[in-house]
N, C-alpha and C positions, 0 to 999 in steps of 0.2 A: 178601228184602224182603217178600215176599207171606207166607210163612210167619209173620215175625213179627207182620205186621197182624192174620192169622188167630188168632194166639197172644193177641195182644192184645185181639179183641175175644171170644174163648171165655172168658176170666177175666173181663172186662167182663160176659157175660152169665150168668157163674155169679155173679159180685157181685150184681147187681139182681135173680137167681131169689129172693132172699132179700127177703119184704116191710120186716123192718126196715132192711134195706140202702138199699133205695128210698126209703124216707120220712126216713131221714137224709138222704140226698142231696136229697130237697126241700126238708128245713130249711136246708140250707146253701147252697143256690140261691139260697131267697128269702132269704135272710141275708144273703148277698152280695149281690144286687139292692137291698135295704133300706140296706145300710151304702152302698151306690155313689149312690143316691138323696138319704142325708142330707149325705154329702161335696159333690154337686153342686148341692145347693139352696143352701148358703151361711146358712142360716139357725139361731138357737139360743133356746130358750126363755129368756125373763124373765119375773118375775113383778113384779107392782106393787101396793101395796095403795090401797084407796081404804076411804070409810065410807057407810055406807045413810045415805039421807035421811031415812030412815021412823024407825029406831030407833040409826044411830049405829055397829052393828056391823060390823066389818071386812069389805071385799069383796076378795077377793083375785083379779084377773085375768091368765092367763099372756098374753105377748104372743110371737109370733117375728118377734124382731129380725133384720136382715143382719148376719152375722158380720162382722167387720174382723180384719185381721193388725194394725191400731193399737188399743190398748186405750184411748189417748185418744177417738178416736172411738167405738169400743164404749158407753162410760159417757157419749158426749155425746147418741150417740141415745136411750139410755135416760130420760136427762133432758128429753130434748126429748118422749117419747114420756108421760112423768109430765104435762109442763105441758100438755100435749095433751088429758087428763082421759081420765074412764072410758068405756068402750063400752057398758058395762049400762045400761040405764034404772034411775031412784031412786037413781042412784049419787052422790056428792057432788063437786065438783071439790075438788082439793087447794090449789089456787091458782087465782085469778079467770081468766078466757080471756084478757083482755089481759096476761099475766103471761108475759113473754120471758125469755130467757136472753142478758144483755148480754155475758157473756163466759165464758169454760170454759179452765181449765188443770188436766191431770194431770202431777205431776211428782214424782217420787222417795216414789210412792206413796201421794200426795196430792191429794184432788180440792179444785178452788176453783172455786166456781159463784158469779156473780153473776147474781143475779136483778132484774129492772126492782121498780120502788117499788110495783105495784100486786100483790105477795109480800104485802107489808105489809096489806095489806087482808082482814079476816076473810071468811068465804065463810058463805052461809046454811046453815042446819040446824046451826050451834052449833059449827063445825070452827073451832078460832083457830089462829093463826099458827103457834105453838110445836110443836103436833101437826103441823101440815102440814110443817114442817120436818122436825121430829124423823119421820117417816114416809119422806119424802123420803131421809134420810141413810142410816136404818136400810135402807131399798131399795138402795143403792148398795152399801154394805157386803153385805148378803146376796145381790145377785146378781155382785156382783166382788170373790172373797175374798181378791185380792190386793191391795188398797185397805186402805191402815192408817188414814187419818182422813179425815174430810171436813170442808172449812171452805165455808161459805155465807158469802154475803154480799147486800142487798139493797139496792140502788142506790149500789154501792161502801162499805155501812158493814157492818162485823162483825155475824152475830148469834148468839148464843147460845152462843159458844165456851165459856164455862165450864162450862154446864148439859148440853152434847153431852159434855164430856170428864168431869164426871162418872158421866153414865150408861155410857159406853163402856168407863170405866175398871174399874168394877167389874164382874168376867166373872161370867158364870153357871155360875161351878165349885161344883159342890155336893158337892165330896168333902170339903171340911174340915167340920170337925165344931164347934158353939159348944157353950162349958163351961156 
């Protein structure tokens, strides 16, 4: 047993004598520590789009949200974060501060979200209801690729179904050439 241990230590010493092997080992150890930290933290990056108060340009915020084993809860956390509003100063809310998520459901790759009536009120800075709902719809689709459709309601009434359907049916496929 003692000779086996000495043999292993001699091989390790020969391996680490080369500076490239040492550096590679350091990178492997650091990568394993980072992977362990990532898996243990339970956070996932999500992007939320808002608009600037000053010029109306798009402002993208990255948020680290708690990962969940339930897809429905992950999407709900995202919608709650959108309703909380931006963290950046000089950035407009998509919906008024009083807007709440009345009900929510994710079934068969379709998201159903019913917002309170205050979501229909336009925000200051020129943001209109259609743009805010479209931004929420696009954000859900962008962050959760397994979602096939998003159905939004305000106060129990369907909003912009046909308009959104027309936008999302036409894909961004540029491979087709026009005549």
